[in-house]
N, C-alpha and C positions, 0 to 999 in steps of 0.2 A: 380506435377504441372499439371493442366488440361488446355489445350489450347482451346480457343473459337472455336466453329465449323467453323466460317468464316475463310477462308485461309488468311495468311499474305499478305499485299499489299505493293508493292514497290512504294513509293511516292516521287516525287521531290518537295522540299520546297525551299523557298527563303533564309531562315536563316541557314538551316543545310544541304542543298544539298539532295542527295538521302537518303532515310531512309525506313526501314521496319516498317510497322505499324501493330501491332497485339495486341490482348487482352489476357492476361495470368492470370489465377486465381491460386494463391499459397495457399494451405491449408496444415497446419501442426502445430506441437507444436513449440513454441518459448520460449526459456529460458530467464528469466530476474531476476536479483538480486534485492531484495526489501530492502529498508532501513526502518525499522520498529521502529525507535526510537520515532517517534511521533504517534505510534499506540495507539488508533484507529482513530486518526484525521490526518492520514498521506496522503500525495499526492505523487503519483508515476509517473515517466516519463518512458514510455515504448517505446523502439526504435527497429524497425526492419530494418536491412540493407541488401540490395540486390546488389551484385556486378556483373559486367559484366564478369569478368574473362579474358578479353582481353584488351590490352592497346590501346592507342590512335594513334598507328602508324601502317602502313602497310594496306594491302587490307582486312585483317580480323579484323580491328579495330571496336569496338562496343561502342556506347555511348547512354546512356539513355537521352532522351529529352522530355519535356512536349509537348503535342499537343497544337495547337493554341486555341482550343475551351475548353479544360479542363486542363488548365495549373495549376490551384490551387485547383482542385477538389480532395477530399479525400473521398473515400467510405469506411464506416465501417459497418459491419453487425454482429449481434449476440454478440456484446460486453457485453451486460447485461447478456446473457446466460453463457458466459465463466467466467465472473467475477461478480457474483451475488451480492457481497458485495460492489461493487464500482459503481460509476457513471462517465461517460465520461465528462470531462470538455471541452477539445478541442483537435483537432488533425490537423496535417499538413503533407504535402508531400514535400520532399526536393530533388532536383537533384543537385549532386555535382560531382566534379572531384578531385580525390586525388592528393596530392602533390607528384610530381615525386622524390623529395629529400628523401622520405621515402620508395622508392622502390629500390630493388637491381638491377632491370633492368632499372632504371631511366625512368620509364613510369608512366603516369597518367592513372588511372582507373576510369571508370564511375560507380557511385553508386546511388542508389535510396533509400532514407530513409523515413520511415513512423514513425512519432512521435506522440504518444498518451499520454495525461495527464489525469490520472484517480484519483479520490478522494474516499476514503473509506466512507461508510455511517456509521457514528459513533452513531447514535441514538439508535440502538438496544443494543449496548454495554453500553450506559449510563443507560438504563433501567434494563438490566440484571445484571449489576455488581455494578455501582456506586450508583444507587437508593437503592439497598438493603443494601449496606455498610452505606449509610446515615441513613437508618432506624435503623440499629444496633447501630450506634453511638448515635442516639437520645435516644434509649431505655437505653443505658448505663448511660446516664446522669440522668435517673430516679432514680438511686441509691441514689442521694442526697435528695430525698423526704423522705427517711427513717430517722426518727427523732433521734437525738443524745440522749444518756442517757437512752434510753429504753433498756430493757433487751434483749440481743442478737442483738442489732442494728449493732455493728461492724461486727459480723459474717454474718448478713444478707447482709450488704453492700458489704463485701468481696466476698461472694458467688455470689451475683448478677453481680459484675464487672468481676469476674473470669469466670463466665458462658458466658458473652458476649465476653470475650477475646477468649475463646475456640470456640464459634460460628464463630467469625471472622476468626480464624485460619482454621477451617474446611471449611468455605465458600471459602476462598482464595485458599486452596489446591485443591478443586474441580474445581474452575474456571480456575486455571493454566493448568489443563489438556486439556482445549479447546482453549488455547491461543497459538500463534506462539512460537516455541522453538528457541530462539535466545540467543546469548552469552552476551547480554547487556540488560539493563533495558529499558522498554518502558514507555510511559506516564501512561498507565494503571497500570503497575507494581508499579510505584512510588506512584500513588494514593492509591493503596492497602496498601503499606507500611506506608503511612501517616495515614490512618485510623487505622491501627494496633497500631501505636505509640500513637495516640490520646487516644484510649481505654486503653492502658497500662498506660499512664500518668493519666488518670482518676482514675484507680485503685490505683496508687501510691498516688495521691492526697487524696483519701478517707482514706488511711492508715494514712497519715500525719495529716489531719484535725481531725481525731478521737482522736488522742493522743495530 
């Protein structure tokens, strides 16, 4: 933490009595668990909690309070640099006092919360993944243009659809290496599975209609 060059000031206020007024800049990594079930159209709530560490009793009590002039002001800098794939929707600062019933010392502690809501920019994923899967699916349907009854038509249809199925499998295998490794299926994973099943069903349909 880097303290502002200006020294802290002891100020008397009507609402909170005497208080120390200072500006502190906190710079460091903050851990946040992401829920990626809706990836790549997911919206994440990022929360940073700063606790005073002292209770609300005694001479050493410490409590975070907003200033009169900047009560609801939230300053965020370089959010786009840190999370290049997301955009900031909104943010807010919250001053709260914890419930003393949840404290072993039966004390209430002052906390300052910064809540940011960010949304992932999904357009690049739509072009890089879904657009090419759509093209592969469209090309797969071109196998129905091969006329029935011609010599080798069944073999040509089967080879065409099987090739598209292998192309889709290879494409999804490569794409998965650049996607988040999670233990559940995301929306993008489900779309890839649907495109794979579609091409497989086209292959099965061509076999059935040929006979």
